[in-house]
N, C-alpha and C positions, 0 to 999 in steps of 0.2 A: 973417271972425272969426279972430283970431290964436290959434294953438294954444300953450298954455303948456307949455314944456319943463320936465321934472322935473329939478331939480338933483341931481347925484350928488356926495355928499361922499366924501372918502377913507375915512371909517369904514364907510360903506355898501359900498364896494368890497371892503374886507377881509372883511366879514361874508359877502358873496356868495361869495368865494373859499373861505372856511371851509366854507360849506354844500356847495359843490361837492366839496371834499376829503372831507367826511363821507360824502356819497353814494357817492363813488368807493371809499372804504374799506369801506363796507357791502357794496357790490357785490363787492369783492375777497374779503371774508370769506365772503359768500354763495357765491361761486364755489368758494373753498377748501373750505367745508363740503360742497358738492355733490361735489367731487372726493374728499374724505375718506369721505363716505358711500358713494360708488361703490367706493372702495378697500376699505372694511370689508365691503361687500356681496360684492365679488369674492373677498376673503379667506375670508369665510364660505362662499361657494359652493365655493371651492377646497378648504376643509377638509372640507365635506360630501362632496365628490367623493373626497377621500383616505379619509375614514371608510368610504365604501362599499366601498373596495378591501380594507380590513382585515377578515379573517375569523377567527372562533374555530375552532381545530382541536380535534376530539375524537378521541382515539386510544385505543381499548381494547387493552390488552396481555394481557387474560385475561377470562374470564367470559362470552364470547360463543360460542354453539354448544357450550357445555360447562357442567357444574355445578362451581362452585368456582373458585379461582385468580382471584378478582375484582380487577381493577386497571384504572383508566382515567386517561388523561392529558388534561388540559385546558390548551391552549397558546394564549396570545394575545400576539402580538409576541414580546417577550423574557421573558415570564413563563410558568412552568409550575406548575400545581397538580395533585398526584396525589390521586385519590380511591380509598381502600382499597388493601390490599396483602395478598392472601390466598393460601392454598395449596390444593391439591387432593390427594386421597388416591389412591394408585396404583391403576391398573386391573389386571385379572387377569393380563395378559401382561407386566406390569412386575415381573418376578421379583426379589425381594430389595430392591426400592425402598421407602424409608420414606415419603417425601413428594415432591410435585411442586410446583415454584414457577415463577413467570413468568420470562421472559428479560428482564433489566434493561438490555440493551445500549443501547437508545435513551436511557434515563435517564442512563446513564454518559456517553454522548457529549454530553448536554445538561445536565450537572449544574449548570453555572453559572447556568442559567435557573430551576432549581427553587426555588420559594419556600416550599413546605410540602407535607406529607402529611396529608390530612384523612380521618378514619375515620368511617364511618356507624354501626357497632356492633361488638360484641366477639366475633363468631363466627370460628372458625378460617379459614373461606374468605374472610374479610375482613381478618384481622390476622396470620394464621399465618406469612406470608413477610416480615414487617417486619424481624426480625433479620438475614435474609439480604440485604435491601436495604441495611440500615445498615452491613453489613460492606463494602459498596462505596461508598456515598454517605452522608455525614452530613447528614440532612435533618430539620428540625423537624417534630414530629408534633402535631396538634391533634385532641383527642377529648374526649367527655363523661366524667364522673367514673368510672363503672364500667368503661367501655371502656379508659380510661387506666390504671386499676388492673390490668386483665388484661394490658395491653401491658407494664406495668412488670415484672410477674412474668416475662414472656418475656425481656425485656431483661436482667433480673437473671441468669437462667439462662445467657444468652449473654455475660455480662459486658460489656454495652453501656449499662447504665442511667446510669452517671456521665457518659458522653460524649454522651448524647442529650438534646436539648431536647424534653421532653414537656409540653405545655401543656394544662391542663384548660379546656374551654369549656362554657358552659351552653346548654341548649336555648333558642332565641330570640336568641342572641348572633350578631353578625356580625363577622368578622375580615377584615382587608385584607392581601392577599398580592400586592404589586406592583399591577398594573392590575386584578387580579381580586379581587372581594369574595365571601366564602363565608358564607352565612347558614345556621345550624343550626336546623332546624324540628322540633319534637317529633313523633315518629312512634310506631308501635306494631308490635312484633315479638315473638318468643318469648324475648327477652332485654331487660331494662330499659335505659333510656338510649339507645335507638335513635333515629336522626335521619334525616330527609330533608335534602337540601341544595339551597339556591337559589344558583346560581353566577352572580353578576352580573358581566358584562363589558361593555366599550364596544360589542361586537357584539350584545348582547342577553343575556337571562337564560335559563339552563338549569336546570331542576329535575331532580335525581337523587333518586329515591325511596329508594334503598337497598333492603334487604329490608323488606317491610311487609305488614301485614294491617290491616283496619279492624275494631277491636274496641270496641264501644260500652260494654262493661262490663269493662275491663281490671282485673287484680288490684291494681295499684298506683294505680288511678284516674287515671293519666296518659294521657288520651285524645289522639289525633292532633290537631294544631293545624289543624283544618279552616278556621278563619277566616283564618289567614295564607295557606294554600294558595289559598283563593278570592280573597283580595286580590291575590296574585301573578297569578292568572288574569285578574282584571279589568284589571290594569295591562298585561298582555301578556307571554306567555312564548314565547321563541324556540323552545325544544325541551324535550321531556320524555323522560327516560330512566327506564324503569320495570321493576320486578321481574317476570319472566315465569315463575317456577318453577311456579305453579299455573294457568297460563293455559289449560290444557286442561280444567280442572274448572269445571263450571257452578255457578251459585249463589254462596253465601257460605261463608267459613270460619267455623266455630263459634267462639264466645268461649272464651277460656282458662278462664273461671270455670265453664263446664259440666263440666270435668274434676274440679273440686273436689267437685261434687255426687256424682260417681261414687266418688271416694275416700271420702267420708263414708259412703256406702252399704256399701262393701267393708270399711271399718274397724269399722263399728258391730257390736257383739256378736261380733266375730271372736275366737276363742280361740287362733288359731294365731299363730306369729311371721310378721310381714309383711316381705317383701323387695321393694323397688320399684326397678326399673331404668329409668333415663331418661337423656336427654342431660345431660351435666354442665353445659352452658351454659344450660339452661332454668331460670333462677332462679325464675320465676313458678311453674313446676311444683313445684320444691322447696318454695316457700312454702306451696303447697296441701297437700303431703305433711306439712309441719310442722304446719299448722293441724289436719289430721285426727288426727295423732299426739297433739297437745296435748289436743284435745277428748276423746280416748279414753285419756288418761293413760298414754301410751307414751313410752319413751325412744328416742332416735334415734342409731344408729351409722352411720358413713359408710365405704364401701369404694371404692377407686379413686383414684389420685393426682390425676387431673384433677378429679374430683368434690370431693375434699378442698380443693384449691386454690381452686376456684370458690366453694364455700360459705364458706370462711374469708374470702375477699376480699369477698363480698357482705355477710356479717355485719359485717365491719370497716367497710365504707362505708355501712352502713345500708339495704341493699336487701333483706335478709331480716329480718323481725321475729320474734324467737323469745324466749320466756322463758328465764331463767337455768337452768342444769343440765338442760336437755332433751337436748342433745347429749352423748354419752358416747364414750369411746375404744373402738375395736373390740375391744380386749383385755378390756374390762369386760363383754362381753355374757354371759359365763358366770355373772355374778352376778345375772342377772335371768331371770324365767320367760319363756316364749315369748310369752304374751299381754301382756307389758310392753314388747315390743321392736318397733322398726321399723328395718330396715337399708336405707339408700339406697345404690345401687351403680351403677357404670358397666356397660356391656356390653349395652345395649339393641339393638345392631346385630349381636350375635353375634361381635364381634371376637375374634380367636384368643387374645390374651393378656389380655383384659379380665377383671374380677373375676367377673362373672356366668358367663362361659364356664368359668372355672376352678372355680367352685362346682358347676356342672352336671356337670363331669368328675370331681368329687371331689378336685381338686388344690389347692383354696384352703387356705392355712395357718390362717386364722382362723375361717372360716365353713364349717360342714358342713350341707348341705341334708338335711332329713329329711321324712318324710311329714306332719309337723306344721308345714309351711311353706306360706304363701300367697305365691306369686311373681307380682308384677304387672309386666308389661313395658309401660311407659307410653311407647310410641313406635311409629311405623310403620316397617317395614323400608325403608331407602333402596334404590332400584332397584339390583339386583345383590347385595344382602345377604340376600335372602329365604331362600336355602338355609342360610345360617349361623344365622339366627334360628330357622328351623324345627328345625335340629339341636339347638340349645340347649333349645328347648321340649320336644322329644322326650326329651332326656337328663334334664331336670328331672322330667318325668312318669314316666320309668322308675324314678327314685328314690322316687317316690310323692308328690311335691309337687303341690299344686293350683296351676295356672298360669292367670292371666287375661291375655289379650292383646287386641289391637285387634279381632280377629274376633269376640270374645265380648262385650266391653264397650267403650263409648266412652271409653277411658282415654287418648286422645291426640287433640289437634287440631293442625292445621298452624300454622306461623307466617307463612304466605305467603297473599297475596290470591288469591281465585278471580275468575271473570270479572265478576261483578256489582260487586265491590269495585274491580276494575281500571277498569270503566266509570265509577264514581264519581270515581276519581282523574283520569281523562282529562277528565271533564266539569267538574271543579273547575279544573283547570289550563288547559284549552283551548289547547294548544300549537299553534304553526304547524307544527312538525316533530315527528315521533315516532320514537323509537329504542328498540325492545324490547331489554332486556339480561337478564343472569343467567338463562340457560336454554339448553337444547339447541335444535337447529334447529326441530324440530316445535313446541316451546313458543314460540319467537319468531314462527313463522308464525301460531299460534293467537292470540297477543297482537295481532299486526298485524290479524287479522280482526276482533277485538273493537274495535280502534281505528277501523276503517272503519265499524263499526255506529254509533259515536257521532259520526260526521261528519268524521273526519280524512281528508283527500284521499289516495288511494293513492300519488300521486307524491311526497307529503310524508312517507311512511313509509320509513325506511332500515333494511333488514336488513343490518347490517354484519358484519364478521368481525374476529377478533383481528388487530391490526397495520394495518388499513386506516385511512386518514386521512379523516375527514369534516370538510369545511370549510364553514362556514355563517355567514351574517348575515341581516339582515331581508329582503334581496332575493333571495338564492339559497342553495342548499345542494347539495353534490355530493361524492361519494366520489372522492378524487384518488389520491395515491400510497399507499405502504405503508412501514412501518418494520419492523426486525427484531423477531420475536416467537417464542415457542415454549415448550416444556416443558423445564425444567431439573430433573433428577432428583437427589434427595438420598438417598444411601446411607451410613448411619452419619455419619461426619464429612466424607465426600466430597460436594462440591457440584459437579455438572456433569461429574464424571469418568466417569460411566456414561452411555453414549449408545446409539444404536440397534445398533451393532455388538456391544457387550457384551451387550445384552439378547437379541440374536439368538443369540449363543453360549450364553447361559444357557438360552434356550428349547430350543436344540439339545441341550444336555446333559440338560435335564429330560425331554426326550421320547425320546432315543435313547442316552444314556449316552456313555461315553468309553473309548477304547482307547489306551494308551500303549505304544509300541514302543521299547525301549532296546537299543542294541548298540554295541560298540566295534569300530572298523575300523582297519586298518593304513593310515597316510597315504600310504605309498609304493606298496603293491601293491593296495590296495582290498579286501583279504581281511578276513573277519569274524574278529576276535580273540576276542571274548566275545559271547555272546548268539546270536540275538536273544531278549530276554525280552518277553513280552506281558502287560501289566497291564490288567485290565478293571474299570471302575467304572460301575455302572448299565446295563450291556449284557447280560451273562449271568452266572449264578452259576458261577464257575470250576470248582468241584469236579464239577459236573454236566455241564460242557462241556469236559472235558480233551481229548477227541479233536479238537474244533474248535480249541483253542489250539495243539495240536501241528501240526495242518494249517496254521495260520497261520504258525508258525515255519518249517515246511518250505518254504512258498511264499515267504517272505521270503528264505531262504537262496538259493533258486533265482533269485530276481530280482536279488539282489546279484551272484551268479555271472555272470548275463547282462550286467549293467552292467560288471563287471570285464573280461569278454571283449571288450566293445565299447570298452574304454578310457575309460570315464566316470570322472573323478576329482573333478569339481566337487561339493562337499558339498550345495549347494542343489539341484542337479539330482537327485542321489541321493535326497535327502529327498522331493522332489516326486514322483519316479517310484514310490518305495516307497509313499507315501501313496495315490496313484491306484490302484496295483495292489491294495493292501490293501482299499481302499474297494470296488472292483469285485468282489473275491473274496468279501468279507463279504456284500455285497448279494445276490450269486448264491446263497450258501449259506443266508442267513437272512432276506432281504428287509427287512433293517434298515440304517439309515444312521448309525452312531455317529460322534461326533467323533473324529478320528484325530490323534494327536500323536506323530510320530517324533522320537526323541532319539538322535543319533549322536555318539559320543565318538571323537575322533581320537587315535590312539596312535602 
C-alpha cells in the first residue's frame, strides 16, 4: 500500500516558522519575567535586611532618676524630634541658683537633624527651658492651644516670639517631621490640653504618655482617648514610655471633680474672707474655685504674677468659664466685705517670695491676713518643701486665721497616675519594650515591678539614665553609648557660668565665713609697708573677738619676717604660705575653717 506524502506549500512553511518564533519569544519573555521576579524578590529581601539594621534611638537628656527637667530625643537616621524641654528647681545645696536646665550640647552638635520640638503639656518641668534652648537653636515648636499660649508668654518675656515658629496642633492630629510622624492623643492631667504622643517611625511606634492620670469625670469632660490607645495596642507598639511619678502609690488617683465638692462645703455659709492657695498651672482647680465663688456670690481677686498670667491666658483661650465682673483687681478688695471675697494666690509650696508666704509674714502690700480669714492650701507639699509649708501654716495660725490643708480635708488630688491606672495604660498599649520615665530611681523601680505584673518580660524593661542611648527595633533593643548631659544652672542672667566650684565656694562661705587679709609689701626688701589688716565676714563678730584679730595680725607679721629672712620674694609663694599658716592657726584656735583670701599690694 502506497503511503501518501503530504505536500508542503511555501505558505505552510512560513506559518510554521512564525509559530516557532512566537513560542521562542514567549519562552524568552517568561524567562525574563522569572529573572525580574527573582531580582525584585532579591531587592525586597535586601531592603528588609537593611531595614532590620536601622534602629530608633531614644536619648533622654533629663527627667530620668529625677523630678523635672524633662526632655527626650528621638532619632531615626538623619531626623531628630525632641519631646518636651523643661526645667527643674534648685536643690537645697544650690545656693543662689534660680533654675536648673538640661545640657543642650548634643542638640547643638546635631542641630541640622532637628525637625521639631513637640510638647506634651504646659507645666514648667516640660516647657520651662524652651527659651534657653531657642537661644542656641532655632527649632519649630508644636503644641496644643493652651500649651502654645503659655509658651508664647515665655518667649515674649525672652524676646524670642517673633523669631520662633510656634504651631498649634489639635488633639488627634498627626504631624510629619522627616521620617518620624508624631500623633497627638488626648490625655488627662492637672492642666487642660495635655496629650500623649504616638511616635511613628520605620522602626516601630513608641507611645510616650507624658504626665497623665485616668479621670473618668474630668472638669472639662475631655476624657483620655482610650479608643485610640487601644487601637495602637492592637496594631502593635514597639515601646511605651510612661509617667512614674506616683508609681509607689497603690490604687487610683481621685478625680479632680471630688475637690469641687469639698470647696462647695467650705464656701457654703462661710462668713469669712476665703484665701485659696494652689498651683498656678492647675486651671481645673481654679475653675472649681470660680464655680464655688459664683455659687456663693463672691468676687475673686488674684495674687501672684504666675497665677495672674495663667488665669488671663486660660480665660482668653476659653479654658476657664467665668461670668463677667466676677474677677476684680486686687486693689479693689477694700470695697467689699469679707464674706463677698475670694482671693486666689500662689504660694502653696511655701516659696520664700510667694504671695501667701508674704501674707503669712505680714509683708504683703495689698493683703493683710486677719482672724476673719479662712485660708485653704489646695496642694500637697512637694517632697523637700514640707518644712516651708509647715512654717507658713504656723505663721497664719499665729495671726489667728483658720487654715485648711490636706491633712484636714481632701482639698487636693494628684495629677499623676497611681499603680492601677498604670496597669490600665500598660494593658491598653501592650508594648514589646517598656521604659519608665519621669521619676526618681525608686519610682522607676516601682513602675517596672508594676509592668512585670501585667506581663511585660523583665528583659524587655529598660531602666535607663540621662544621656544613655537606647537603640531598638522589632528584633532587638539595647543600651549602647551615651551623649553629653548634665545640669546647667541659671543664676540671674547667667546661664552655665555657675558650676560645682562656685557652688562649693558658696557652700564654704555659707558654713564657715570669710577672712580677707590685706597688706602692702616693699617689692625689693619684702618688708611690710602697711598692714596687715584682717577683715572678717560671717566668721566672728569683730568687736567681740578683738584679741583674736590682733593675734592673727601678729602671727602674719612673724610669718612675713620668716619668709623675708629665707629670701622668698615670689608673690604667689608668699600668698600661699600666709594662707596655709593662717588656716592652721585659726583652726587650732577656733576649730573653724573659714575661706581665706590674702590680698598683697606691691609697693
